[in-house]
N, CA, C, O and the ligand as a Tripos MOL2 file, in Angstrom:
@<TRIPOS>MOLECULE
protein
  257   255    65     0     0
PROTEIN
NO_CHARGES

@<TRIPOS>ATOM
      1 N         -18.4660  -29.8000  -11.1990 N.3       1 MET1
      2 CA        -17.2550  -29.2570  -11.7930 C.3       1 MET1
      3 C         -17.1190  -29.6690  -13.2470 C.2       1 MET1
      4 O         -17.0890  -30.8550  -13.5740 O.2       1 MET1
      5 N         -17.0420  -28.7130  -14.0760 N.am      2 GLY2
      6 CA        -16.9070  -28.9830  -15.4930 C.3       2 GLY2
      7 C         -16.3920  -27.7210  -16.1600 C.2       2 GLY2
      8 O         -15.8120  -26.8500  -15.5110 O.2       2 GLY2
      9 N         -16.6020  -27.6380  -17.4100 N.am      3 ALA3
     10 CA        -16.1210  -26.4730  -18.1450 C.3       3 ALA3
     11 C         -16.7760  -25.1930  -17.6250 C.2       3 ALA3
     12 O         -16.1700  -24.1220  -17.6420 O.2       3 ALA3
     13 N         -18.0400  -25.3230  -17.1560 N.am      4 LYS4
     14 CA        -18.7780  -24.1420  -16.7280 C.3       4 LYS4
     15 C         -18.1570  -23.5250  -15.4660 C.2       4 LYS4
     16 O         -17.9590  -22.3110  -15.4090 O.2       4 LYS4
     17 N         -17.8470  -24.3550  -14.4510 N.am      5 SER5
     18 CA        -17.3000  -23.8250  -13.2090 C.3       5 SER5
     19 C         -15.8880  -23.2790  -13.4230 C.2       5 SER5
     20 O         -15.4900  -22.3080  -12.7800 O.2       5 SER5
     21 N         -15.1500  -23.8930  -14.3080 N.am      6 LEU6
     22 CA        -13.8120  -23.3880  -14.6180 C.3       6 LEU6
     23 C         -13.9030  -21.9950  -15.2150 C.2       6 LEU6
     24 O         -13.0910  -21.1130  -14.9360 O.2       6 LEU6
     25 N         -14.9200  -21.8320  -16.0450 N.am      7 ASN7
     26 CA        -15.1150  -20.5490  -16.7000 C.3       7 ASN7
     27 C         -15.4630  -19.4720  -15.6740 C.2       7 ASN7
     28 O         -14.9770  -18.3450  -15.7660 O.2       7 ASN7
     29 N         -16.3080  -19.8200  -14.6910 N.am      8 ASN8
     30 CA        -16.6810  -18.8880  -13.6450 C.3       8 ASN8
     31 C         -15.4640  -18.4520  -12.8310 C.2       8 ASN8
     32 O         -15.3020  -17.2740  -12.5140 O.2       8 ASN8
     33 N         -14.6310  -19.4050  -12.5070 N.am      9 LEU9
     34 CA        -13.4320  -19.1330  -11.7180 C.3       9 LEU9
     35 C         -12.5410  -18.1330  -12.4510 C.2       9 LEU9
     36 O         -12.0100  -17.1970  -11.8540 O.2       9 LEU9
     37 N         -12.3910  -18.3470  -13.7360 N.am     10 GLY10
     38 CA        -11.5510  -17.4570  -14.5340 C.3      10 GLY10
     39 C         -12.0910  -16.0470  -14.5350 C.2      10 GLY10
     40 O         -11.3300  -15.0810  -14.4810 O.2      10 GLY10
     41 N         -13.4050  -15.9260  -14.5970 N.am     11 ARG11
     42 CA        -13.9920  -14.5950  -14.6490 C.3      11 ARG11
     43 C         -13.8080  -13.8860  -13.3060 C.2      11 ARG11
     44 O         -13.5310  -12.6870  -13.2590 O.2      11 ARG11
     45 N         -13.9670  -14.6560  -12.1990 N.am     12 GLN12
     46 CA        -13.8440  -14.0730  -10.8750 C.3      12 GLN12
     47 C         -12.4230  -13.5510  -10.6450 C.2      12 GLN12
     48 O         -12.2260  -12.4670  -10.0960 O.2      12 GLN12
     49 N         -11.4430  -14.3410  -11.0760 N.am     13 ARG13
     50 CA        -10.0530  -13.9500  -10.8620 C.3      13 ARG13
     51 C          -9.7270  -12.6740  -11.6220 C.2      13 ARG13
     52 O          -8.9200  -11.8620  -11.1680 O.2      13 ARG13
     53 N         -10.3450  -12.5030  -12.7560 N.am     14 ALA14
     54 CA        -10.0670  -11.3140  -13.5540 C.3      14 ALA14
     55 C         -10.7200  -10.0850  -12.9330 C.2      14 ALA14
     56 O         -10.1930   -8.9770  -13.0390 O.2      14 ALA14
     57 N         -11.8760  -10.2800  -12.2800 N.am     15 ALA15
     58 CA        -12.6330   -9.1460  -11.7590 C.3      15 ALA15
     59 C         -12.0560   -8.6310  -10.4430 C.2      15 ALA15
     60 O         -12.1210   -7.4340  -10.1660 O.2      15 ALA15
     61 N         -11.4910   -9.5270   -9.6300 N.am     16 VAL16
     62 CA        -10.9520   -9.1010   -8.3350 C.3      16 VAL16
     63 C          -9.4740   -8.7760   -8.4750 C.2      16 VAL16
     64 O          -8.6840   -9.6460   -8.8410 O.2      16 VAL16
     65 N          -9.0850   -7.5270   -8.1870 N.am     17 PRO17
     66 CA         -7.6820   -7.1620   -8.3150 C.3      17 PRO17
     67 C          -6.8290   -7.8880   -7.2800 C.2      17 PRO17
     68 O          -7.2530   -8.0730   -6.1400 O.2      17 PRO17
     69 N          -5.6490   -8.2910   -7.6710 N.am     18 THR18
     70 CA         -4.7560   -9.0070   -6.7700 C.3      18 THR18
     71 C          -4.1310   -8.0410   -5.7710 C.2      18 THR18
     72 O          -3.6520   -6.9670   -6.1360 O.2      18 THR18
     73 N          -4.1470   -8.4470   -4.5030 N.am     19 VAL19
     74 CA         -3.4560   -7.6580   -3.4840 C.3      19 VAL19
     75 C          -1.9630   -7.9540   -3.5760 C.2      19 VAL19
     76 O          -1.5390   -9.1020   -3.4350 O.2      19 VAL19
     77 N          -1.1780   -6.9200   -3.8100 N.am     20 ILE20
     78 CA          0.2580   -7.1370   -4.0200 C.3      20 ILE20
     79 C           1.0750   -6.7290   -2.8060 C.2      20 ILE20
     80 O           2.2900   -6.9300   -2.7820 O.2      20 ILE20
     81 N           0.4230   -6.1540   -1.7940 N.am     21 GLY21
     82 CA          1.1770   -5.7620   -0.6090 C.3      21 GLY21
     83 C           0.3470   -4.9140    0.3140 C.2      21 GLY21
     84 O          -0.8580   -4.7570    0.1170 O.2      21 GLY21
     85 N           0.9880   -4.3690    1.3200 N.am     22 ARG22
     86 CA          0.2870   -3.5510    2.2700 C.3      22 ARG22
     87 C           0.9210   -2.1650    2.2960 C.2      22 ARG22
     88 O           2.1430   -2.0150    2.2710 O.2      22 ARG22
     89 N           0.0540   -1.1590    2.3460 N.am     23 CYS23
     90 CA          0.4850    0.2220    2.3720 C.3      23 CYS23
     91 C           1.3010    0.4820    3.6520 C.2      23 CYS23
     92 O           0.8400    0.2060    4.7590 O.2      23 CYS23
     93 N           2.5140    1.0160    3.4770 N.am     24 LYS24
     94 CA          3.3810    1.2360    4.6300 C.3      24 LYS24
     95 C           2.8230    2.3190    5.5560 C.2      24 LYS24
     96 O           3.0840    2.3090    6.7590 O.2      24 LYS24
     97 N           2.0650    3.2390    4.9960 N.am     25 VAL25
     98 CA          1.5940    4.3810    5.7780 C.3      25 VAL25
     99 C           0.3870    4.0190    6.6310 C.2      25 VAL25
    100 O           0.3800    4.2790    7.8340 O.2      25 VAL25
    101 N          -0.6330    3.4210    6.0230 N.am     26 TYR26
    102 CA         -1.8780    3.1550    6.7510 C.3      26 TYR26
    103 C          -2.1950    1.6720    6.8770 C.2      26 TYR26
    104 O          -3.1480    1.3080    7.5660 O.2      26 TYR26
    105 N          -1.4200    0.8070    6.2270 N.am     27 GLY27
    106 CA         -1.6250   -0.6300    6.3710 C.3      27 GLY27
    107 C          -2.7820   -1.1780    5.5700 C.2      27 GLY27
    108 O          -3.1680   -2.3320    5.7570 O.2      27 GLY27
    109 N          -3.3490   -0.3770    4.6780 N.am     28 ASP28
    110 CA         -4.4300   -0.9000    3.8490 C.3      28 ASP28
    111 C          -3.8360   -1.6770    2.6670 C.2      28 ASP28
    112 O          -2.7020   -1.4260    2.2590 O.2      28 ASP28
    113 N          -4.6140   -2.6220    2.1220 N.am     29 PRO29
    114 CA         -4.0750   -3.4580    1.0520 C.3      29 PRO29
    115 C          -3.8260   -2.6840   -0.2400 C.2      29 PRO29
    116 O          -4.6420   -1.8580   -0.6510 O.2      29 PRO29
    117 N          -2.7080   -2.9580   -0.8600 N.am     30 ILE30
    118 CA         -2.3900   -2.3720   -2.1650 C.3      30 ILE30
    119 C          -2.7180   -3.3980   -3.2350 C.2      30 ILE30
    120 O          -2.2880   -4.5490   -3.1560 O.2      30 ILE30
    121 N          -3.4790   -2.9800   -4.2300 N.am     31 ARG31
    122 CA         -3.8850   -3.8850   -5.3030 C.3      31 ARG31
    123 C          -3.2520   -3.4700   -6.6160 C.2      31 ARG31
    124 O          -2.8010   -2.3370   -6.7830 O.2      31 ARG31
    125 N          -3.2290   -4.4200   -7.5470 N.am     32 THR32
    126 CA         -2.7090   -4.1130   -8.8740 C.3      32 THR32
    127 C          -3.5110   -2.9660   -9.4650 C.2      32 THR32
    128 O          -4.7400   -2.9520   -9.3880 O.2      32 THR32
    129 N          -2.8170   -2.0120  -10.0510 N.am     33 GLY33
    130 CA         -3.4980   -0.8810  -10.6620 C.3      33 GLY33
    131 C          -3.5730    0.3230   -9.7520 C.2      33 GLY33
    132 O          -3.8960    1.4180  -10.2130 O.2      33 GLY33
    133 N          -3.2810    0.1530   -8.4510 N.am     34 ASP34
    134 CA         -3.2790    1.2940   -7.5390 C.3      34 ASP34
    135 C          -2.0960    2.2060   -7.8250 C.2      34 ASP34
    136 O          -1.0480    1.7590   -8.2920 O.2      34 ASP34
    137 N          -2.2760    3.4760   -7.5410 N.am     35 ASP35
    138 CA         -1.2040    4.4470   -7.7290 C.3      35 ASP35
    139 C          -0.2930    4.3910   -6.5000 C.2      35 ASP35
    140 O          -0.7030    4.7680   -5.4020 O.2      35 ASP35
    141 N           0.9390    3.9210   -6.6870 N.am     36 THR36
    142 CA          1.8020    3.6850   -5.5360 C.3      36 THR36
    143 C           3.1420    4.3950   -5.6750 C.2      36 THR36
    144 O           3.5720    4.7580   -6.7700 O.2      36 THR36
    145 N           3.7830    4.5800   -4.5270 N.am     37 VAL37
    146 CA          5.1410    5.1110   -4.5030 C.3      37 VAL37
    147 C           5.9830    4.2280   -3.5940 C.2      37 VAL37
    148 O           5.4670    3.6000   -2.6700 O.2      37 VAL37
    149 N           7.2820    4.1850   -3.8630 N.am     38 TRP38
    150 CA          8.1880    3.3990   -3.0230 C.3      38 TRP38
    151 C           8.8020    4.3420   -1.9960 C.2      38 TRP38
    152 O           9.4410    5.3330   -2.3480 O.2      38 TRP38
    153 N           8.5970    4.0190   -0.7190 N.am     39 LEU39
    154 CA          9.1510    4.8350    0.3490 C.3      39 LEU39
    155 C          10.5200    4.3010    0.7660 C.2      39 LEU39
    156 O          10.8080    3.1130    0.6240 O.2      39 LEU39
    157 N          11.3490    5.1930    1.2760 N.am     40 THR40
    158 CA         12.6440    4.7550    1.7850 C.3      40 THR40
    159 C          12.6580    4.7970    3.3090 C.2      40 THR40
    160 O          13.4970    4.1500    3.9360 O.2      40 THR40
    161 N          11.7310    5.5550    3.9160 N.am     41 ASP41
    162 CA         11.6870    5.6500    5.3790 C.3      41 ASP41
    163 C          10.2560    5.8900    5.8380 C.2      41 ASP41
    164 O           9.8000    7.0320    5.8050 O.2      41 ASP41
    165 N           9.5270    4.8590    6.2670 N.am     42 PRO42
    166 CA          9.9720    3.4550    6.3420 C.3      42 PRO42
    167 C          10.0470    2.8370    4.9590 C.2      42 PRO42
    168 O           9.3060    3.2320    4.0590 O.2      42 PRO42
    169 N          10.9250    1.8830    4.7860 N.am     43 MET43
    170 CA         11.1410    1.2560    3.4900 C.3      43 MET43
    171 C           9.9550    0.4020    3.1040 C.2      43 MET43
    172 O           9.5690   -0.5080    3.8370 O.2      43 MET43
    173 N           9.3810    0.6930    1.9590 N.am     44 GLY44
    174 CA          8.2710   -0.1280    1.4990 C.3      44 GLY44
    175 C           7.3680    0.6160    0.5330 C.2      44 GLY44
    176 O           7.5780    1.7890    0.2260 O.2      44 GLY44
    177 N           6.3670   -0.0940    0.0690 N.am     45 LEU45
    178 CA          5.4440    0.4460   -0.9180 C.3      45 LEU45
    179 C           4.2440    1.0850   -0.2110 C.2      45 LEU45
    180 O           3.7650    0.5720    0.8010 O.2      45 LEU45
    181 N           3.7700    2.1950   -0.7500 N.am     46 SER46
    182 CA          2.5740    2.8250   -0.1850 C.3      46 SER46
    183 C           1.7750    3.4780   -1.3010 C.2      46 SER46
    184 O           2.2920    3.7150   -2.3920 O.2      46 SER46
    185 N           0.5160    3.7650   -1.0190 N.am     47 HIS47
    186 CA         -0.2910    4.5040   -1.9830 C.3      47 HIS47
    187 C           0.2370    5.9310   -2.1060 C.2      47 HIS47
    188 O           0.6620    6.5350   -1.1220 O.2      47 HIS47
    189 N           0.2040    6.4480   -3.3040 N.am     48 ARG48
    190 CA          0.6400    7.8200   -3.5190 C.3      48 ARG48
    191 C          -0.2040    8.7750   -2.6570 C.2      48 ARG48
    192 O           0.3020    9.7400   -2.0840 O.2      48 ARG48
    193 N          -1.5050    8.4700   -2.5860 N.am     49 GLU49
    194 CA         -2.4270    9.3210   -1.8450 C.3      49 GLU49
    195 C          -2.1250    9.2810   -0.3430 C.2      49 GLU49
    196 O          -2.1360   10.3140    0.3260 O.2      49 GLU49
    197 N          -1.8600    8.0940    0.1750 N.am     50 CYS50
    198 CA         -1.5710    7.9440    1.6040 C.3      50 CYS50
    199 C          -0.2710    8.6510    1.9620 C.2      50 CYS50
    200 O          -0.1700    9.2770    3.0160 O.2      50 CYS50
    201 N           0.7140    8.5500    1.0900 N.am     51 LYS51
    202 CA          2.0010    9.1970    1.3370 C.3      51 LYS51
    203 C           1.8240   10.7100    1.3690 C.2      51 LYS51
    204 O           2.3920   11.3930    2.2210 O.2      51 LYS51
    205 N           1.0310   11.2280    0.4320 N.am     52 ALA52
    206 CA          0.7890   12.6630    0.3810 C.3      52 ALA52
    207 C           0.1080   13.1250    1.6620 C.2      52 ALA52
    208 O           0.4220   14.1890    2.1960 O.2      52 ALA52
    209 N          -0.8280   12.3160    2.1480 N.am     53 LYS53
    210 CA         -1.5480   12.6560    3.3730 C.3      53 LYS53
    211 C          -0.5920   12.6600    4.5650 C.2      53 LYS53
    212 O          -0.6360   13.5550    5.4090 O.2      53 LYS53
    213 N           0.2590   11.6640    4.6170 N.am     54 ALA54
    214 CA          1.2160   11.5350    5.7110 C.3      54 ALA54
    215 C           2.2020   12.7020    5.6860 C.2      54 ALA54
    216 O           2.5640   13.2400    6.7320 O.2      54 ALA54
    217 N           2.6340   13.0870    4.4860 N.am     55 ASP55
    218 CA          3.5520   14.2210    4.3520 C.3      55 ASP55
    219 C           2.9040   15.4880    4.8760 C.2      55 ASP55
    220 O           3.5310   16.2930    5.5640 O.2      55 ASP55
    221 N           1.6370   15.6440    4.5340 N.am     56 GLU56
    222 CA          0.8970   16.8240    4.9480 C.3      56 GLU56
    223 C           0.8110   16.8910    6.4680 C.2      56 GLU56
    224 O           1.0320   17.9440    7.0650 O.2      56 GLU56
    225 N           0.4900   15.7620    7.0870 N.am     57 LEU57
    226 CA          0.3860   15.6940    8.5420 C.3      57 LEU57
    227 C           1.7360   15.9930    9.1920 C.2      57 LEU57
    228 O           1.8020   16.7070   10.1930 O.2      57 LEU57
    229 N           2.8020   15.4510    8.6250 N.am     58 ALA58
    230 CA          4.1470   15.6620    9.1740 C.3      58 ALA58
    231 C           4.5090   17.1220    9.0970 C.2      58 ALA58
    232 O           5.1200   17.6760   10.0110 O.2      58 ALA58
    233 N           4.1290   17.7390    8.0000 N.am     59 GLN59
    234 CA          4.4210   19.1670    7.8290 C.3      59 GLN59
    235 C           3.6650   20.0010    8.8440 C.2      59 GLN59
    236 O           4.2140   20.9410    9.4200 O.2      59 GLN59
    237 N           2.3980   19.6540    9.0640 N.am     60 MET60
    238 CA          1.5870   20.3950   10.0250 C.3      60 MET60
    239 C           2.1790   20.2650   11.4210 C.2      60 MET60
    240 O           2.2170   21.2350   12.1780 O.2      60 MET60
    241 N           2.6400   19.0660   11.7590 N.am     61 LYS61
    242 CA          3.2260   18.8290   13.0600 C.3      61 LYS61
    243 C           4.5140   19.6360   13.2190 C.2      61 LYS61
    244 O           4.7520   20.2600   14.2530 O.2      61 LYS61
    245 N           5.3430   19.6090   12.1660 N.am     62 GLY62
    246 CA          6.6250   20.2900   12.2190 C.3      62 GLY62
    247 C           6.4790   21.8010   12.2470 C.2      62 GLY62
    248 O           7.2780   22.5010   12.8690 O.2      62 GLY62
    249 N           5.4430   22.3030   11.5630 N.am     63 GLY63
    250 CA          5.2880   23.7520   11.4400 C.3      63 GLY63
    251 C           4.6310   24.3890   12.6420 C.2      63 GLY63
    252 O           4.7410   25.6020   12.8200 O.2      63 GLY63
    253 N           3.9470   23.6130   13.4820 N.am     64 ALA64
    254 CA          3.1720   24.1660   14.5540 C.3      64 ALA64
    255 C           4.0430   24.7140   15.6970 C.2      64 ALA64
    256 O           3.5150   25.2200   16.6880 O.2      64 ALA64
    257 ZN         -2.6790    3.3130    1.5520 Zn       65 ZN65
@<TRIPOS>BOND
     1     1     2 1
     2     2     3 1
     3     3     4 2
     4     3     5 am
     5     5     6 1
     6     6     7 1
     7     7     8 2
     8     7     9 am
     9     9    10 1
    10    10    11 1
    11    11    12 2
    12    11    13 am
    13    13    14 1
    14    14    15 1
    15    15    16 2
    16    15    17 am
    17    17    18 1
    18    18    19 1
    19    19    20 2
    20    19    21 am
    21    21    22 1
    22    22    23 1
    23    23    24 2
    24    23    25 am
    25    25    26 1
    26    26    27 1
    27    27    28 2
    28    27    29 am
    29    29    30 1
    30    30    31 1
    31    31    32 2
    32    31    33 am
    33    33    34 1
    34    34    35 1
    35    35    36 2
    36    35    37 am
    37    37    38 1
    38    38    39 1
    39    39    40 2
    40    39    41 am
    41    41    42 1
    42    42    43 1
    43    43    44 2
    44    43    45 am
    45    45    46 1
    46    46    47 1
    47    47    48 2
    48    47    49 am
    49    49    50 1
    50    50    51 1
    51    51    52 2
    52    51    53 am
    53    53    54 1
    54    54    55 1
    55    55    56 2
    56    55    57 am
    57    57    58 1
    58    58    59 1
    59    59    60 2
    60    59    61 am
    61    61    62 1
    62    62    63 1
    63    63    64 2
    64    63    65 am
    65    65    66 1
    66    66    67 1
    67    67    68 2
    68    67    69 am
    69    69    70 1
    70    70    71 1
    71    71    72 2
    72    71    73 am
    73    73    74 1
    74    74    75 1
    75    75    76 2
    76    75    77 am
    77    77    78 1
    78    78    79 1
    79    79    80 2
    80    79    81 am
    81    81    82 1
    82    82    83 1
    83    83    84 2
    84    83    85 am
    85    85    86 1
    86    86    87 1
    87    87    88 2
    88    87    89 am
    89    89    90 1
    90    90    91 1
    91    91    92 2
    92    91    93 am
    93    93    94 1
    94    94    95 1
    95    95    96 2
    96    95    97 am
    97    97    98 1
    98    98    99 1
    99    99   100 2
   100    99   101 am
   101   101   102 1
   102   102   103 1
   103   103   104 2
   104   103   105 am
   105   105   106 1
   106   106   107 1
   107   107   108 2
   108   107   109 am
   109   109   110 1
   110   110   111 1
   111   111   112 2
   112   111   113 am
   113   113   114 1
   114   114   115 1
   115   115   116 2
   116   115   117 am
   117   117   118 1
   118   118   119 1
   119   119   120 2
   120   119   121 am
   121   121   122 1
   122   122   123 1
   123   123   124 2
   124   123   125 am
   125   125   126 1
   126   126   127 1
   127   127   128 2
   128   127   129 am
   129   129   130 1
   130   130   131 1
   131   131   132 2
   132   131   133 am
   133   133   134 1
   134   134   135 1
   135   135   136 2
   136   135   137 am
   137   137   138 1
   138   138   139 1
   139   139   140 2
   140   139   141 am
   141   141   142 1
   142   142   143 1
   143   143   144 2
   144   143   145 am
   145   145   146 1
   146   146   147 1
   147   147   148 2
   148   147   149 am
   149   149   150 1
   150   150   151 1
   151   151   152 2
   152   151   153 am
   153   153   154 1
   154   154   155 1
   155   155   156 2
   156   155   157 am
   157   157   158 1
   158   158   159 1
   159   159   160 2
   160   159   161 am
   161   161   162 1
   162   162   163 1
   163   163   164 2
   164   163   165 am
   165   165   166 1
   166   166   167 1
   167   167   168 2
   168   167   169 am
   169   169   170 1
   170   170   171 1
   171   171   172 2
   172   171   173 am
   173   173   174 1
   174   174   175 1
   175   175   176 2
   176   175   177 am
   177   177   178 1
   178   178   179 1
   179   179   180 2
   180   179   181 am
   181   181   182 1
   182   182   183 1
   183   183   184 2
   184   183   185 am
   185   185   186 1
   186   186   187 1
   187   187   188 2
   188   187   189 am
   189   189   190 1
   190   190   191 1
   191   191   192 2
   192   191   193 am
   193   193   194 1
   194   194   195 1
   195   195   196 2
   196   195   197 am
   197   197   198 1
   198   198   199 1
   199   199   200 2
   200   199   201 am
   201   201   202 1
   202   202   203 1
   203   203   204 2
   204   203   205 am
   205   205   206 1
   206   206   207 1
   207   207   208 2
   208   207   209 am
   209   209   210 1
   210   210   211 1
   211   211   212 2
   212   211   213 am
   213   213   214 1
   214   214   215 1
   215   215   216 2
   216   215   217 am
   217   217   218 1
   218   218   219 1
   219   219   220 2
   220   219   221 am
   221   221   222 1
   222   222   223 1
   223   223   224 2
   224   223   225 am
   225   225   226 1
   226   226   227 1
   227   227   228 2
   228   227   229 am
   229   229   230 1
   230   230   231 1
   231   231   232 2
   232   231   233 am
   233   233   234 1
   234   234   235 1
   235   235   236 2
   236   235   237 am
   237   237   238 1
   238   238   239 1
   239   239   240 2
   240   239   241 am
   241   241   242 1
   242   242   243 1
   243   243   244 2
   244   243   245 am
   245   245   246 1
   246   246   247 1
   247   247   248 2
   248   247   249 am
   249   249   250 1
   250   250   251 1
   251   251   252 2
   252   251   253 am
   253   253   254 1
   254   254   255 1
   255   255   256 2
@<TRIPOS>SUBSTRUCTURE
     1 MET1         2 RESIDUE 1 A MET
     2 GLY2         6 RESIDUE 1 A GLY
     3 ALA3        10 RESIDUE 1 A ALA
     4 LYS4        14 RESIDUE 1 A LYS
     5 SER5        18 RESIDUE 1 A SER
     6 LEU6        22 RESIDUE 1 A LEU
     7 ASN7        26 RESIDUE 1 A ASN
     8 ASN8        30 RESIDUE 1 A ASN
     9 LEU9        34 RESIDUE 1 A LEU
    10 GLY10       38 RESIDUE 1 A GLY
    11 ARG11       42 RESIDUE 1 A ARG
    12 GLN12       46 RESIDUE 1 A GLN
    13 ARG13       50 RESIDUE 1 A ARG
    14 ALA14       54 RESIDUE 1 A ALA
    15 ALA15       58 RESIDUE 1 A ALA
    16 VAL16       62 RESIDUE 1 A VAL
    17 PRO17       66 RESIDUE 1 A PRO
    18 THR18       70 RESIDUE 1 A THR
    19 VAL19       74 RESIDUE 1 A VAL
    20 ILE20       78 RESIDUE 1 A ILE
    21 GLY21       82 RESIDUE 1 A GLY
    22 ARG22       86 RESIDUE 1 A ARG
    23 CYS23       90 RESIDUE 1 A CYS
    24 LYS24       94 RESIDUE 1 A LYS
    25 VAL25       98 RESIDUE 1 A VAL
    26 TYR26      102 RESIDUE 1 A TYR
    27 GLY27      106 RESIDUE 1 A GLY
    28 ASP28      110 RESIDUE 1 A ASP
    29 PRO29      114 RESIDUE 1 A PRO
    30 ILE30      118 RESIDUE 1 A ILE
    31 ARG31      122 RESIDUE 1 A ARG
    32 THR32      126 RESIDUE 1 A THR
    33 GLY33      130 RESIDUE 1 A GLY
    34 ASP34      134 RESIDUE 1 A ASP
    35 ASP35      138 RESIDUE 1 A ASP
    36 THR36      142 RESIDUE 1 A THR
    37 VAL37      146 RESIDUE 1 A VAL
    38 TRP38      150 RESIDUE 1 A TRP
    39 LEU39      154 RESIDUE 1 A LEU
    40 THR40      158 RESIDUE 1 A THR
    41 ASP41      162 RESIDUE 1 A ASP
    42 PRO42      166 RESIDUE 1 A PRO
    43 MET43      170 RESIDUE 1 A MET
    44 GLY44      174 RESIDUE 1 A GLY
    45 LEU45      178 RESIDUE 1 A LEU
    46 SER46      182 RESIDUE 1 A SER
    47 HIS47      186 RESIDUE 1 A HIS
    48 ARG48      190 RESIDUE 1 A ARG
    49 GLU49      194 RESIDUE 1 A GLU
    50 CYS50      198 RESIDUE 1 A CYS
    51 LYS51      202 RESIDUE 1 A LYS
    52 ALA52      206 RESIDUE 1 A ALA
    53 LYS53      210 RESIDUE 1 A LYS
    54 ALA54      214 RESIDUE 1 A ALA
    55 ASP55      218 RESIDUE 1 A ASP
    56 GLU56      222 RESIDUE 1 A GLU
    57 LEU57      226 RESIDUE 1 A LEU
    58 ALA58      230 RESIDUE 1 A ALA
    59 GLN59      234 RESIDUE 1 A GLN
    60 MET60      238 RESIDUE 1 A MET
    61 LYS61      242 RESIDUE 1 A LYS
    62 GLY62      246 RESIDUE 1 A GLY
    63 GLY63      250 RESIDUE 1 A GLY
    64 ALA64      254 RESIDUE 1 A ALA
    65 ZN65       257 GROUP 0 **** ****
């Protein structure tokens, strides 16, 4: 442990995006930089893409 290992740690932390939560729709991890939307039902954060997919499925179910 010295200046070199500290430097490695810093680089690793920058390269791996931080998980900030879990997608309400599919339960996959949400990371910093992901495109997200805030849902009200169920209340929570989800990926914009997952929400769109869920909406599509709900519409198909309702329309059938
Ligand atoms: Zn998701």
